[in-house]
C-alpha positions as CSV (number, residue, x, y, z in Angstrom):
1,M,5.8,26.8,-9.6
2,T,8.6,25.6,-7.4
3,I,7.5,24.3,-4.0
4,L,10.9,23.5,-2.4
5,T,14.4,24.5,-3.4
6,V,17.5,22.8,-1.8
7,Q,21.0,24.3,-2.0
8,S,24.2,22.6,-1.0
9,L,22.6,20.4,1.7
10,K,24.9,18.5,4.0
11,K,24.6,15.8,6.7
12,D,27.4,13.9,8.5
13,F,26.9,11.3,11.2
14,G,30.6,11.0,12.1
15,I,31.1,7.4,11.0
16,K,29.6,8.2,7.6
17,E,28.9,11.3,5.5
18,I,25.3,10.8,4.5
19,I,24.6,13.8,2.2
20,K,27.2,16.1,0.8
21,D,26.5,19.2,-1.2
22,A,23.0,18.1,-2.5
23,S,21.1,20.6,-4.7
24,F,17.7,20.1,-6.3
25,S,14.2,21.6,-6.5
26,I,10.6,20.2,-6.4
27,E,8.0,21.6,-8.7
28,D,4.2,21.7,-7.9
29,N,3.3,18.7,-10.1
30,D,6.5,16.6,-9.5
31,K,6.2,12.9,-8.7
32,V,9.7,12.1,-7.4
33,G,11.0,8.7,-6.3
34,L,14.1,8.7,-4.0
35,I,16.3,5.6,-4.3
36,G,19.6,4.4,-3.0
37,V,21.1,1.4,-1.1
38,N,20.1,0.9,2.5
39,G,22.0,3.4,4.7
40,A,22.5,5.8,1.8
41,G,20.6,8.5,3.7
42,K,17.1,8.4,2.0
43,S,15.0,8.5,5.2
44,T,17.4,11.1,6.6
45,L,17.0,13.3,3.6
46,L,13.2,13.0,3.8
47,K,13.3,14.0,7.5
48,M,15.5,17.1,6.6
49,L,13.0,18.2,4.0
50,A,10.2,17.8,6.6
51,G,12.2,19.9,9.1
52,I,12.5,17.1,11.6
53,E,16.2,16.3,11.1
54,P,18.7,19.2,11.4
55,T,21.1,19.8,8.6
56,D,24.8,20.3,8.8
57,G,25.0,22.9,6.0
58,G,23.2,24.3,3.1
59,E,19.7,25.8,2.9
60,M,16.1,24.9,2.0
61,V,13.5,27.5,0.7
62,T,9.8,26.6,0.8
63,K,7.2,28.4,-1.3
64,S,5.3,31.1,0.7
65,G,2.3,29.4,2.2
66,G,3.4,26.0,0.9
67,R,2.1,23.1,3.0
68,I,4.4,20.1,3.4
69,I,3.2,16.9,5.2
70,Y,5.5,14.0,6.1
71,L,4.5,10.3,6.4
72,P,7.3,8.4,8.3
73,Q,7.8,4.6,8.4
74,Q,6.7,4.6,12.1
75,P,4.0,7.4,12.4
76,D,3.2,9.1,15.6
77,I,-0.4,8.6,16.7
78,N,-2.6,9.6,19.6
79,P,-3.7,6.3,21.2
80,D,-6.9,7.9,22.6
81,H,-8.1,9.1,19.2
82,T,-10.6,7.1,17.2
83,V,-9.6,6.1,13.6
84,L,-11.7,9.0,12.2
85,E,-10.3,11.5,14.7
86,Q,-6.7,10.5,13.7
87,V,-7.5,10.8,10.0
88,F,-8.8,14.3,10.6
89,A,-5.7,15.3,12.7
90,D,-4.2,17.2,9.7
91,C,-7.6,18.5,8.4
92,G,-8.2,20.6,11.6
93,E,-9.1,23.8,9.8
94,Q,-11.6,22.2,7.5
95,M,-13.2,20.2,10.3
96,E,-13.5,23.5,12.4
97,W,-15.4,25.1,9.4
98,I,-17.9,22.2,9.3
99,K,-18.5,22.4,13.1
100,E,-18.8,26.2,12.9
101,Y,-21.3,25.9,10.0
102,E,-23.5,23.4,12.0
103,D,-23.3,25.7,15.1
104,L,-24.4,28.8,13.2
105,S,-27.2,26.9,11.5
106,H,-28.6,25.8,14.9
107,R,-28.3,29.4,16.3
108,I,-30.0,30.9,13.3
109,A,-33.0,28.6,13.8
110,Q,-33.4,29.8,17.4
111,A,-32.5,33.5,16.9
112,D,-34.7,36.6,16.4
113,V,-34.8,38.5,13.0
114,A,-32.1,41.0,13.9
115,T,-29.7,38.4,15.2
116,Q,-30.4,36.1,12.2
117,E,-29.2,38.8,9.8
118,Q,-25.9,39.0,11.6
119,L,-25.5,35.2,11.8
120,M,-26.4,34.8,8.2
121,G,-23.4,36.9,7.2
122,Q,-21.1,34.7,9.3
123,L,-22.7,31.6,7.7
124,A,-22.1,32.9,4.2
125,R,-18.4,33.5,4.9
126,V,-18.0,29.9,6.4
127,T,-19.9,28.5,3.5
128,E,-17.6,30.2,1.0
129,K,-14.5,28.7,2.7
130,I,-16.1,25.2,2.7
131,D,-17.0,25.5,-0.9
132,S,-13.5,26.7,-2.0
133,H,-11.9,23.7,-0.2
134,N,-14.6,21.2,-1.3
135,A,-14.9,20.2,2.4
136,W,-18.6,19.2,2.5
137,N,-17.9,15.5,2.0
138,L,-14.9,15.3,4.2
139,E,-16.1,12.4,6.4
140,A,-17.5,10.4,3.5
141,E,-14.2,10.8,1.6
142,A,-12.2,9.7,4.7
143,K,-14.4,6.5,5.0
144,I,-13.9,5.7,1.4
145,I,-10.1,6.0,1.7
146,L,-10.0,3.9,4.9
147,D,-12.1,1.2,3.3
148,K,-9.8,1.1,0.3
149,L,-6.9,0.6,2.7
150,G,-8.6,-2.3,4.5
151,I,-10.0,-0.5,7.6
152,Q,-13.8,-0.7,8.3
153,D,-14.0,0.0,12.1
154,F,-13.9,3.8,12.1
155,E,-14.5,4.1,15.8
156,A,-11.7,1.8,17.0
157,K,-9.1,3.4,19.3
158,M,-5.7,3.9,17.7
159,G,-4.0,2.4,20.7
160,S,-5.7,-0.9,20.0
161,L,-4.4,-1.2,16.4
162,S,-1.3,-3.1,15.2
163,G,1.6,-1.2,13.7
164,G,0.5,-2.1,10.2
165,Y,-3.0,-0.7,10.7
166,R,-1.6,2.4,12.4
167,K,0.5,3.1,9.3
168,R,-2.7,2.7,7.1
169,V,-4.6,5.2,9.2
170,A,-1.6,7.6,9.0
171,L,-1.6,7.2,5.3
172,A,-5.3,8.0,5.0
173,S,-4.7,11.1,7.2
174,V,-2.0,12.5,4.9
175,L,-4.0,11.8,1.8
176,M,-7.0,13.6,3.3
177,A,-4.8,16.6,4.2
178,E,-4.1,17.3,0.5
179,P,-0.8,19.2,1.0
180,D,1.3,21.0,-1.6
181,L,4.1,18.5,-1.1
182,L,3.6,15.0,0.3
183,L,6.7,13.3,1.7
184,M,6.2,9.5,2.1
185,D,8.6,6.9,3.5
186,E,7.7,3.4,2.3
187,P,4.0,4.0,1.9
188,T,3.3,0.5,0.6
189,N,4.7,-1.3,3.7
190,H,1.9,-3.3,5.4
191,L,-0.4,-2.9,2.4
192,D,-1.8,-5.9,0.5
193,A,-1.6,-6.0,-3.3
194,E,-5.1,-4.6,-3.8
195,S,-4.5,-1.7,-1.5
196,V,-1.2,-1.0,-3.2
197,E,-2.9,-0.9,-6.6
198,W,-5.6,1.5,-5.3
199,L,-2.9,3.8,-3.8
200,Q,-1.0,3.7,-7.0
201,E,-4.0,5.0,-9.0
202,Y,-4.8,7.6,-6.3
203,L,-1.3,9.1,-6.3
204,Q,-1.3,9.2,-10.2
205,K,-4.3,11.6,-9.9
206,F,-3.0,13.4,-6.8
207,S,-3.0,17.2,-7.6
208,G,0.1,18.1,-5.4
209,A,3.7,17.2,-5.5
210,I,5.0,13.8,-4.2
211,F,8.4,12.9,-2.9
212,L,8.6,9.2,-1.8
213,I,10.8,6.3,-0.9
214,T,9.6,2.8,-1.8
215,H,11.0,-0.6,-2.5
216,D,8.1,-1.5,-4.8
217,R,9.4,-1.2,-8.3
218,Y,6.1,-1.5,-10.1
219,F,4.7,1.2,-7.8
220,L,7.8,3.4,-8.5
221,D,7.5,2.9,-12.2
222,Q,3.8,3.8,-12.3
223,V,3.7,6.7,-9.9
224,T,6.9,8.7,-10.4
225,T,7.9,11.0,-13.3
226,R,11.4,11.7,-11.9
227,I,14.0,9.8,-9.9
228,L,16.6,11.1,-7.5
229,E,19.4,8.7,-6.5
230,V,21.5,9.0,-3.4
231,D,24.9,7.5,-4.2
232,R,27.7,7.8,-1.6
233,G,26.5,11.1,-0.4
234,E,25.8,12.7,-3.8
235,V,22.3,13.2,-5.3
236,F,21.7,12.6,-9.0
237,S,18.6,13.4,-10.9
238,Y,16.9,11.4,-13.8
239,A,14.0,13.0,-15.7
240,G,11.8,9.9,-16.0
241,N,10.4,6.9,-14.1
242,Y,12.2,3.9,-12.7
243,S,12.5,2.1,-16.0
244,Y,14.0,5.3,-17.5
245,Y,16.5,5.5,-14.6
246,L,17.7,1.9,-15.1
247,E,18.3,2.5,-18.7
248,K,20.2,5.8,-18.2
249,K,22.1,4.5,-15.2
250,A,23.4,1.5,-17.2
251,L,24.4,3.8,-20.1
252,A,26.2,6.2,-17.7
253,E,28.1,3.4,-16.0
254,E,29.0,1.9,-19.4
255,S,30.2,5.4,-20.6
256,D,32.2,5.9,-17.4
257,A,33.9,2.5,-17.8
258,S,34.7,3.2,-21.5
259,S,36.2,6.6,-20.6
260,Q,38.3,4.9,-17.9
261,R,39.5,2.3,-20.3
262,K,40.5,5.0,-22.9
263,H,42.2,7.0,-20.2
264,Q,44.3,3.9,-19.1
265,G,45.2,3.2,-22.7
266,V,46.4,6.7,-23.4
267,L,48.3,6.8,-20.0
268,R,50.0,3.5,-20.8
269,R,51.3,4.8,-24.2
270,E,52.4,8.1,-22.6
271,L,54.3,6.2,-19.8
272,E,56.1,4.1,-22.4
273,W,57.2,7.3,-24.1
274,L,58.3,8.7,-20.8
275,K,60.4,5.6,-20.1
276,R,62.4,6.3,-23.3
277,G,63.8,9.2,-21.3
278,P,62.9,12.3,-23.4
279,K,64.4,15.5,-22.2
280,A,62.1,18.5,-21.5
281,R,64.0,20.7,-23.8
282,S,61.1,22.1,-25.8
283,T,58.0,23.7,-24.5
284,K,55.9,20.9,-26.1
285,Q,57.8,18.1,-24.5
286,K,57.6,19.8,-21.0
287,A,53.8,20.3,-21.4
288,R,53.5,16.6,-22.4
289,I,55.4,15.5,-19.3
290,D,53.2,17.7,-17.1
291,R,50.1,16.2,-18.8
292,I,51.2,12.7,-18.0
293,S,51.6,13.7,-14.4
294,D,48.0,15.1,-14.3
295,M,46.7,11.9,-15.9
296,K,48.4,9.7,-13.3
297,N,46.7,11.8,-10.5
298,K,43.2,11.8,-12.1
299,Q,40.6,10.1,-10.0
300,F,37.6,8.3,-11.5
301,R,34.4,7.7,-9.7
302,K,34.1,4.0,-8.8
303,A,31.0,2.1,-9.9
304,Q,28.5,1.7,-7.1
305,G,29.1,-1.4,-5.1
306,K,26.6,-4.2,-5.4
307,V,25.6,-6.8,-2.8
308,E,27.2,-10.2,-3.6
309,I,25.4,-13.3,-2.3
310,D,27.6,-16.4,-2.7
311,T,27.0,-19.5,-0.5
312,P,27.4,-23.2,-1.1
313,S,24.4,-25.5,-1.6
314,R,23.3,-28.0,1.0
315,R,21.9,-31.5,0.0
316,I,18.1,-31.7,0.1
317,G,16.3,-35.0,0.3
318,K,13.0,-36.0,-1.4
319,K,10.9,-35.2,1.6
320,V,10.8,-31.4,2.2
321,I,7.7,-30.1,4.0
322,E,4.4,-31.8,4.1
323,L,1.2,-30.2,5.3
324,H,-1.7,-32.6,6.0
325,G,-5.1,-31.1,6.6
326,I,-3.9,-28.3,8.8
327,G,-6.3,-25.7,10.3
328,K,-6.1,-22.8,12.7
329,S,-8.8,-20.7,14.3
330,Y,-8.9,-17.8,16.8
331,G,-12.3,-17.7,18.5
332,D,-15.0,-17.7,15.9
333,R,-12.6,-16.7,13.1
334,T,-11.1,-19.5,10.9
335,L,-7.8,-18.4,9.4
336,I,-6.7,-21.7,7.8
337,N,-9.1,-24.4,6.8
338,D,-8.0,-27.9,6.0
339,F,-4.9,-27.1,3.9
340,T,-2.9,-29.9,2.4
341,Y,0.2,-29.5,0.3
342,I,3.4,-31.5,-0.3
343,F,6.4,-29.1,-1.0
344,E,8.9,-30.4,-3.6
345,P,12.7,-29.8,-3.4
346,D,12.6,-27.3,-6.3
347,D,9.3,-25.6,-5.5
348,R,9.0,-21.8,-5.9
349,V,5.7,-21.0,-4.0
350,G,4.1,-17.6,-3.4
351,I,1.5,-17.1,-0.6
352,I,-0.8,-14.1,-1.1
353,G,-3.8,-12.6,0.6
354,G,-5.0,-9.5,2.5
355,N,-3.6,-8.3,5.8
356,G,-4.5,-10.5,8.8
357,V,-5.8,-13.5,6.7
358,G,-3.2,-15.9,8.2
359,K,-0.2,-15.8,5.9
360,S,2.4,-15.3,8.7
361,T,0.4,-17.8,10.9
362,L,0.9,-20.4,8.2
363,M,4.6,-19.7,8.1
364,N,4.9,-19.9,11.9
365,M,3.1,-23.3,11.9
366,I,5.6,-24.6,9.3
367,M,8.4,-23.3,11.6
368,G,6.9,-25.0,14.6
369,K,6.3,-21.6,16.4
370,I,2.5,-22.2,16.4
371,E,0.7,-25.5,16.8
372,P,-2.1,-26.2,14.3
373,D,-5.6,-26.9,15.7
374,D,-6.1,-29.6,13.1
375,G,-3.8,-31.7,11.0
376,H,0.0,-31.9,11.2
377,V,3.2,-30.7,9.7
378,D,6.1,-33.1,8.7
379,I,9.6,-31.8,8.0
380,G,12.2,-33.9,6.1
381,G,15.3,-35.1,8.0
382,T,17.7,-33.3,5.7
383,I,15.9,-29.9,5.8
384,K,17.6,-26.8,7.1
385,I,15.2,-23.8,7.0
386,G,16.4,-20.3,6.6
387,Y,13.5,-18.0,7.9
388,F,13.5,-14.3,7.0
389,D,10.9,-12.9,9.3
390,Q,9.1,-9.7,8.2
391,H,9.8,-8.1,11.6
392,S,13.5,-9.4,11.9
393,D,12.7,-10.0,15.6
394,D,16.1,-11.6,16.0
395,L,17.7,-8.1,15.7
396,I,15.6,-6.1,18.1
397,T,16.6,-7.6,21.5
398,A,18.5,-5.2,23.7
399,K,21.5,-7.5,23.9
400,E,21.8,-8.0,20.1
401,Q,21.4,-4.2,19.4
402,Q,24.6,-3.6,21.4
403,L,26.6,-6.2,19.3
404,R,28.9,-4.9,16.5
405,A,27.8,-6.1,13.1
406,I,31.0,-8.2,12.8
407,E,30.3,-9.9,16.1
408,Y,26.7,-10.7,15.0
409,I,28.0,-12.5,11.9
410,K,30.8,-14.3,13.8
411,E,28.2,-15.8,16.1
412,V,27.4,-18.0,13.1
413,A,30.8,-18.4,11.4
414,T,34.2,-16.7,11.4
415,Y,35.1,-18.1,8.0
416,I,32.5,-18.8,5.3
417,E,32.7,-21.2,2.4
418,T,31.6,-19.9,-1.0
419,S,30.0,-21.8,-3.8
420,D,33.4,-22.4,-5.5
421,G,34.8,-24.1,-2.3
422,S,37.1,-21.2,-1.2
423,Q,36.8,-19.5,2.1
424,I,36.4,-15.8,3.0
425,S,36.4,-14.1,6.4
426,A,33.4,-12.5,8.0
427,T,34.9,-9.1,7.3
428,Q,35.2,-9.9,3.6
429,L,31.7,-11.2,3.5
430,L,30.3,-8.0,5.2
431,E,32.2,-6.0,2.6
432,R,30.4,-8.0,-0.1
433,F,27.2,-7.0,1.6
434,L,28.2,-3.3,1.4
435,F,29.1,-2.8,5.0
436,T,32.2,-0.5,5.3
437,P,34.8,-1.2,8.0
438,N,33.4,1.6,10.1
439,Q,29.9,0.1,9.9
440,Q,31.2,-3.4,10.7
441,Y,32.6,-2.3,14.0
442,A,29.7,0.0,14.9
443,P,26.9,-1.3,17.2
444,I,23.9,-2.6,15.3
445,E,21.7,0.1,16.9
446,K,23.6,2.6,14.8
447,L,22.6,1.0,11.5
448,S,19.5,2.1,9.6
449,G,16.4,-0.1,9.5
450,G,17.3,-1.3,6.0
451,E,20.9,-2.1,6.9
452,K,19.6,-4.1,9.9
453,R,17.4,-6.1,7.5
454,R,20.3,-6.7,5.1
455,L,22.5,-7.9,8.0
456,F,19.8,-10.2,9.2
457,L,19.5,-11.6,5.6
458,L,23.2,-12.2,5.5
459,R,23.2,-14.1,8.8
460,M,20.3,-16.3,7.6
461,L,22.0,-17.1,4.3
462,I,25.4,-18.1,5.8
463,S,23.7,-20.7,7.9
464,N,23.5,-22.6,4.5
465,P,19.8,-23.5,4.4
466,N,18.2,-25.7,1.7
467,V,14.7,-24.2,2.3
468,L,14.0,-20.5,2.3
469,I,10.9,-19.1,3.9
470,L,10.7,-15.4,3.2
471,D,8.0,-13.5,5.0
472,E,7.6,-10.0,3.4
473,P,11.3,-9.9,2.5
474,T,11.0,-6.7,0.5
475,N,10.1,-4.5,3.4
476,D,12.9,-2.0,4.0
477,L,15.3,-3.6,1.6
478,D,16.6,-1.3,-1.2
479,V,15.8,-2.1,-4.8
480,Q,19.5,-3.0,-5.6
481,T,19.6,-5.6,-2.9
482,L,16.2,-7.0,-4.0
483,A,17.5,-7.4,-7.5
484,V,20.5,-9.4,-6.3
485,L,18.3,-11.5,-3.9
486,E,16.0,-12.3,-6.9
487,E,19.0,-13.6,-8.9
488,Y,20.2,-15.7,-5.9
489,I,16.7,-17.3,-5.5
490,E,16.7,-18.1,-9.2
491,S,19.9,-20.2,-8.9
492,F,19.1,-21.5,-5.3
493,K,19.2,-25.3,-5.2
494,G,16.3,-25.8,-2.8
495,C,12.7,-25.0,-2.0
496,V,11.6,-21.4,-1.7
497,I,8.4,-20.2,0.0
498,V,7.6,-16.4,-0.3
499,V,4.9,-14.4,1.5
500,S,4.8,-11.0,-0.2
501,H,2.7,-8.1,-1.4
502,D,5.5,-7.0,-3.8
503,R,4.2,-7.8,-7.2
504,Y,7.6,-7.4,-9.0
505,F,9.3,-9.7,-6.5
506,L,6.7,-12.4,-6.9
507,D,6.9,-12.2,-10.7
508,R,10.6,-12.8,-10.5
509,T,10.7,-15.5,-7.9
510,V,7.7,-17.9,-7.8
511,E,6.1,-20.4,-10.1
512,T,3.0,-21.3,-8.1
513,I,0.6,-19.0,-6.2
514,F,-1.6,-20.0,-3.2
515,A,-4.3,-17.3,-2.6
516,F,-6.2,-17.1,0.7
517,Q,-10.0,-17.2,0.3
518,Q,-12.6,-15.7,2.6
519,D,-13.4,-19.1,4.2
520,G,-9.8,-19.8,5.2
521,T,-9.1,-22.2,2.3
522,L,-6.1,-21.7,0.0
523,K,-6.7,-21.8,-3.8
524,Q,-3.8,-22.8,-6.0
525,Y,-2.9,-21.0,-9.3
526,P,-0.1,-22.0,-11.6
527,G,2.5,-19.3,-12.6
528,N,3.7,-16.1,-11.1
529,Y,1.7,-13.1,-9.8
530,S,1.0,-11.5,-13.2
531,I,-0.3,-14.9,-14.5
532,Y,-2.5,-15.1,-11.4
533,L,-3.9,-11.6,-12.1
534,E,-4.6,-12.5,-15.7
535,Y,-6.5,-15.6,-14.5
536,K,-8.5,-13.5,-12.0
537,R,-9.4,-11.0,-14.7
538,R,-10.6,-13.7,-17.0
539,Q,-12.6,-15.3,-14.2
540,E,-14.2,-12.0,-13.4
541,A,-15.0,-11.4,-17.1
542,R,-16.6,-14.9,-17.2
543,E,-18.7,-14.2,-14.1
544,K,-19.8,-10.8,-15.5
545,E,-20.8,-12.5,-18.8
546,E,-22.7,-15.2,-16.9
547,Y,-24.4,-12.5,-14.8
548,E,-25.5,-10.6,-18.0
549,Q,-26.7,-13.9,-19.6
550,N,-28.8,-14.6,-16.4
551,K,-30.3,-11.1,-16.6
552,I,-31.4,-11.7,-20.2
553,V,-32.9,-15.1,-19.3
554,E,-34.6,-13.5,-16.2
555,K,-36.0,-10.7,-18.4
556,A,-37.4,-13.1,-20.9
557,K,-38.9,-15.2,-18.1
558,N,-40.6,-12.1,-16.6
559,K,-41.8,-11.0,-20.0
560,K,-43.5,-14.4,-20.5
561,E,-45.0,-14.3,-17.0
562,N,-46.4,-10.8,-17.6
563,S,-47.9,-11.9,-20.9
564,N,-49.6,-14.9,-19.1
565,K,-50.9,-12.5,-16.4
566,K,-52.3,-10.2,-19.1
567,E,-54.1,-13.1,-20.8
568,T,-55.6,-14.2,-17.5
569,K,-56.7,-10.6,-16.8
570,N,-58.3,-10.4,-20.2
571,K,-60.2,-13.6,-19.5
572,K,-61.4,-12.3,-16.2
573,S,-62.5,-9.0,-17.8
574,N,-64.6,-10.9,-20.4
575,K,-66.6,-12.4,-17.5
576,K,-70.0,-10.8,-17.0
577,I,-70.4,-8.9,-13.7
578,S,-72.8,-10.4,-11.1
579,N,-75.5,-8.6,-9.1
580,F,-73.4,-9.1,-5.9
581,E,-70.4,-7.4,-7.6
582,L,-72.6,-4.6,-8.8
583,R,-73.7,-3.9,-5.2
584,E,-70.1,-4.1,-4.1
585,L,-69.0,-1.6,-6.7
586,D,-71.8,0.8,-5.6
587,K,-70.8,0.4,-2.0
588,L,-67.1,1.2,-2.8
589,E,-68.0,4.3,-4.8
590,T,-70.5,5.8,-2.4
591,K,-69.4,4.7,1.1
592,V,-66.1,2.9,1.5
593,I,-63.7,5.0,-0.5
594,P,-65.2,8.4,0.5
595,N,-65.2,7.4,4.1
596,L,-61.5,6.3,4.0
597,E,-60.5,9.5,2.2
598,E,-62.3,11.5,4.9
599,Q,-60.4,9.6,7.7
600,K,-57.1,10.2,5.9
601,V,-57.7,14.0,5.7
602,E,-58.5,14.1,9.4
603,L,-55.4,12.1,10.5
604,E,-53.2,14.3,8.3
605,K,-54.6,17.4,10.0
606,Q,-53.8,16.0,13.4
607,L,-50.2,15.1,12.3
608,Y,-49.7,18.7,11.1
609,K,-50.0,19.7,14.7
610,S,-47.4,17.2,15.8
611,Q,-45.4,19.7,17.9
612,E,-48.3,19.6,20.4
613,L,-48.3,15.8,20.6
614,D,-46.1,13.6,22.7
615,Y,-44.1,10.8,21.2
616,E,-46.6,8.0,21.9
617,D,-49.6,9.9,20.4
618,L,-47.5,10.7,17.3
619,Q,-46.6,7.1,16.8
620,N,-50.2,5.9,17.1
621,L,-51.4,8.5,14.6
622,T,-48.6,7.5,12.1
623,Q,-49.6,3.8,12.4
624,K,-53.3,4.6,11.8
625,L,-52.5,6.7,8.7
626,A,-50.4,3.9,7.3
627,T,-53.3,1.4,7.8
628,I,-55.9,3.8,6.2
629,N,-53.6,4.3,3.2
630,Q,-53.3,0.5,2.7
631,Q,-57.1,0.1,3.0
632,L,-57.6,2.9,0.5
633,D,-55.2,1.4,-2.0
634,T,-56.9,-2.0,-1.7
635,A,-60.4,-0.5,-2.1
636,T,-59.4,1.6,-5.1
637,E,-57.8,-1.4,-6.9
638,K,-61.0,-3.5,-6.4
639,W,-63.1,-0.6,-7.6
640,M,-61.0,-0.4,-10.8
641,E,-61.3,-4.2,-11.4
642,L,-65.1,-4.1,-11.1
643,S,-65.4,-0.9,-13.2
644,E,-63.6,-2.7,-16.1
645,M,-66.0,-5.6,-15.9
646,V,-69.0,-3.2,-16.1
647,E,-67.5,-1.6,-19.3
648,Q,-67.4,-5.0,-20.9
């Protein structure tokens, strides 16, 4: 069944036509990935589908009763809500049913017979609603999802959380709401690799339709079954996942290029014929001349522009960055514990770990923004670091937001030398980074979040660094730019340090992994992220095998011990019973055990009347009963032991 139908949708921001004449539909089981370069209009299209952004033309039709929920990059939250209250913000109706059920149950317990019958009818109707929506375990499910997303403090106030954790809570909220159509803008931002893998599996099983934007290509490949591409205002559909899209896109571009070459060849021959001066005396000759005119005027769609990164290399000495026993703690929490590593000129190092473990802290210590508590950092004399901060803080000051993009780049250089020694202007460089003339002279605040990131990356690269420190570089960059950045890193003549949760990017760019451990140490693994995962899988398999072996050994040990105990018991049972033990047996049978059983019955009778007792009396009786039960068990066990001796 179709959930949403879009017809001839349009959006124009003046300096740029974002969406022109877009038409598509979303079915109830669709898993759609929306891709396009930064600034193409992906987030704008998502907002229009959510009803947040007005359209400039066209129409959208939603299925009657269809429920659509939108997860933005920067979600709105109530700072006074606890984590759980925020998660249930979009589950209001179901939570009200649970509260109503509890209230009715309480009232029924206190009501008279006539009122009970009336309330029972209401309770039955509420119970039916809860059953039909499977809402009984709402709170338990919410806590499971939050835990998988790395949040354990369910009573924390939303206002006290960082932006990354707010996004996680908002993600949990939309997953709990279970809408017919879930719109998600960069859901993997601020998630560590384990949380991304869990979300990937969750969405694969999600019963509703999904329409999402993400830069994570592994995630896109595993979750989506259809791709929509926004290319210069037009929307194109591909009936497959991201790998299928890449294949079909390449074939389409090759076919278009081939058609254009054929067209140019035919046109060239026709123009040569025309130069010979034929006269349009016959109908055929006149039609041929008209056809040549049409061919000259035919417009071909240009191939989509690609970001071009071309900067010269800077000499790098033998000494790059040296970390000697560095450590950092905040209060009782140790983030980094005695880390030593000497970075080489051609290193490709990836730093991984959960959110908040200290990855960015480590980068800031290398940059000199934070002083280590222990150890020291040495930077080589020839080193020029290019730091791509995950927050792009350099772009968010009020002063810089008012600058034009061209002015922002000219603050570093008006002319830039390329790798072949030639020079290009700042305008030409911006064009290579897909900034149109209109965008170059627009204030930075008018650019999209992804375009700002791309501009920040350009400014960092033209400073000609020989060490790149990239802290979550994939956040908000489009997949096309990421592919070019990966190629640039591959040929970069210098050291590269990457902090990222993007598995695909790590696989393409690093050769060594440092993984944060729980005690603040960093463990080194050779290879890229996939090799690291394979190593971890083998390690877990070995640990499981060792655990199973230990269980077998323990079982054999227990069996031997039980056998020894049985032998000892048999030896004891062969021993003749003494006169003293016979008297003890008689006393247990006739006095001790009957007396204890009588006391137990009396205490239980008193406890049955517990509504008449105060708390202190109730507690005393409970303790006495526990003592009597223990004494009775001991006496019974002794009686059985002595009885076996008599039978011998």
